[in-house]
Each structure stands twice: as structure tokens, then as C-alpha cells.
Steps between C-alpha positions, in 0.01 A plus 500: 500500500198717572200468267289794381189506285439831325144518367442674168161623379411693187596864552783450752754783535810399305780622729321389817522143374824493303729691737420284807514187281846598375637605841376190681630262233840675508498438875442127458127488575283253305234736360230363273257724317145367511223599262154537653349542155399266221848444358871523567536833318397795715486855365627781721335839552730636229442229241803282570430127467668284763493122495441375853690198628184332626122514499323538835367142484860373477610640838438424864514852649550364852844369397633852441695701755358819346191581293567818301257736328604764248270798470373697206148543377304310404757239611427536872125477442552191286707340776224572751241346266682164512323303775767232545769766538295678767465168687875432467585843643268449797657158572854641463416770753340254743830308500695822560688451172625789288280703266604806303320747276589824323313803361123443481523133609544566875169688503300332225594145603641483854293787639172370364584153638547652846863383518624845601272552802711650779816504287711776351488502120563714197355509149469722196358839603125518446439136596555541876124502565503127413762417765226384739613543859863568407723784613605660167869598506550652155854357504670338200493166682339391824553174686259391772533142616462260209376765254713734291337775295643757262378826351536479122731464200782712648500278808565183298874494576486571877207256526696230320811548715287492816345170393842357411632593845202320658527188285880462494688759709603866506849426371362337185254786449785751535721307256226481238418871549867589459537282191194662342647846583199585717719606793698726268177660377372558852832653617479785246 
């Protein structure tokens, strides 16, 4: 079973965390939410309190198949401010292991770390100037090598299904999408 750590910081965008979490767990992926703050309870950008599964000090990020960053503001800035998370992302990339980010996080975190140099990437409009050295696509989701980026809240479902196809397989992603009525929605 694939292992994913989703990092939560104060001010994360609710749907960009909860939709991928739900989709990946439905698809059989072991996703753990990890607080980078002072406690297990992390407050979203819209005032929703979520209890993380783990604190950052309880995980070994290198054990994960995917390190995942929800966006939102100031969530993305708070993720970037966490030194150990920045180090973990750099090590994950050096090993060629999967990293994903959505909304402001591709720019505010991955872009500022230089992880998108020479890669195609997307992010929430208005943050593209922080995608240092990246080719901005403006697409809902963009995959380039080991890094998957997504545009914003409306991209949470396609982003989640893309990640599920990478971590498990396309058939599982299609089955989960069908069961959640996503394919029906998109066929209208």
C-alpha cells in the first residue's frame, strides 16, 4: 500500500486537503495528515478545525511515496515557513520521489524552493511569478516528472484522481471517480 503524508498548516484551503484525502483513502492509499504547527488541531482558511493524524516530529518524510501540500493562504506561507518540511521536500525531490501541491502551494512552496526549475507547473492565478524557472501551464492539473501541481479549489477532484492513478492505477481512479459520481458530473 502506498503511503502519503499530507502536510497541514494553519490557513490551509479546506477542499484542497479534504477532497484529495477522501479520494485517495477511497482508492486504498494510506494517507496520513501531518500538522506542521504546535498541535494536532489545525484550523483551515475558513475556520474549520481538523485534527491531524500526526505531528511533523512523529513522521519520517522519506518513508512516504508522496509528500502532498494543500494550498490556501496563509496555509501555503505557513508550510513554507516550516524549515524541516522544506528540507524534506528537497530530499524527496533529490530521490525522484513524488511531490504534489495545489493552489498557492506550487508557487509559494515548490517554486521558492527551486523545485520547479525547467518543469511545467500550474498554480492559482496571480501566484505564477513565484514559479521560479517553471513553464506556467494554467491547466487544472499538470504533471511533470515526479511533481504534480494543480490550480485551485475547483481542481481538487481532477488533482485527486490524477494522484490516485499515479499511486495505484487508472482503473482504480476511474472506479472511485464513477462511484463518487464525478464522471457523471463531467459528462453533462
